[in-house]
C-alpha positions in Angstrom: 95.3 17.0 -63.3 97.5 16.6 -60.2 99.6 13.5 -59.8 98.8 11.1 -57.0 101.3 11.0 -54.3 101.9 7.3 -53.9 104.4 7.8 -51.1 101.6 9.3 -49.0 99.5 6.2 -49.4 102.4 3.9 -48.5 103.0 5.9 -45.3 99.3 5.8 -44.4 99.3 2.0 -44.9 102.4 1.7 -42.7 100.7 3.9 -40.1 97.6 1.7 -40.2 99.6 -1.5 -39.7 101.7 0.1 -36.9 98.5 1.2 -35.1 96.9 -2.2 -35.5 100.0 -4.0 -34.2 100.2 -1.6 -31.3 96.5 -1.9 -30.4 96.6 -5.8 -30.5 99.9 -6.1 -28.8 100.3 -9.2 -26.6 102.3 -7.2 -24.1 99.3 -4.8 -23.5 96.4 -7.2 -23.5 97.7 -10.6 -22.2 99.7 -11.8 -19.2 103.4 -12.3 -19.7 103.4 -16.0 -20.4 100.4 -16.0 -22.8 100.2 -15.3 -26.5 97.3 -15.0 -29.0 98.1 -18.5 -30.2 97.2 -19.8 -26.8 93.7 -18.5 -27.1 92.7 -20.5 -30.2 89.9 -23.0 -30.0 90.8 -26.6 -29.7 89.2 -29.8 -28.5 89.6 -29.1 -24.8 89.1 -25.4 -24.4 86.5 -23.0 -25.8 87.2 -19.2 -26.2 84.6 -16.9 -27.6 85.2 -15.3 -31.0 83.7 -12.0 -32.4 81.6 -14.1 -34.8 79.7 -15.4 -31.8 77.9 -12.1 -31.7 76.2 -12.5 -35.1 73.0 -13.8 -33.4 72.8 -11.9 -30.0 73.2 -8.4 -31.5 70.3 -8.7 -34.0 68.2 -10.3 -31.3 68.9 -7.4 -28.9 67.9 -4.9 -31.6 64.7 -6.8 -32.2 63.8 -6.8 -28.5 64.6 -3.1 -28.4 62.1 -2.5 -31.3 59.5 -4.6 -29.6 59.9 -2.6 -26.4 59.6 0.7 -28.3 56.4 -0.5 -30.0 55.0 -1.9 -26.7 55.6 1.4 -24.9 54.2 3.4 -27.7 51.0 1.5 -28.1 50.3 0.6 -24.5 51.0 4.0 -22.9 47.4 5.0 -23.4 46.4 2.2 -21.1 48.3 3.6 -18.1 46.8 7.0 -18.8 43.3 5.6 -19.0 43.7 3.6 -15.8 45.3 6.7 -14.2 48.1 4.6 -12.6 51.8 5.5 -13.2 
């Protein structure tokens, strides 16, 4: 049975954290005088979070399914009326 190369996994973890830090760099995404800490919610300002999408995304999926069902079961009507 081959031995696990622990050094490889440590390097992959380092690579992951480096890529994450690079992607979310304040220098890349924000103006020079702004940091991520400035974008936290407090009593006077409101900034959206990713968790705000928990309701709209399932609702959009539900509307999409309703549209598919509507088009599937009402297309015979447009053919029957010979309009479209």
